[in-house]
C-alpha positions, 0 to 999 in steps of 0.5 A: 887577295882571293876570290871567295870560292864560287859555287861550281856551274856550267856557266852564269848568265849574263846578269847573274855574272854582272851580279856576282863581278858586282858582289864580289867588289867590282864595278865597270872600267869605261875609259873617259875618252879616246887617247891623243895618239890612236891612230886609226891606219894601224887600227885599222890594219891590225882589225883587217890582218891581223884579228881576222888571223887571230878570230878564223881558225876560232870561230871555225871550230866553233870556238870565240877569242876571249880577252881577259883583264889581270883580275881575269875578267873579261 
């Protein structure tokens, strides 16, 4: 099912985006708890090495990194 056509705008404020997403039938999804198998050392290493490598070039030119889910919502 495709969402209804949205009005053409340059950007949405946070509150407007929240209301729009809610009107489309989405709700916030928050993990109930952390994964038992989470490896804190691996997470820290990823943040220090990989994330810095990904974030650096984008931030240098005024951009940002955006993670999206299956519905292409950030």
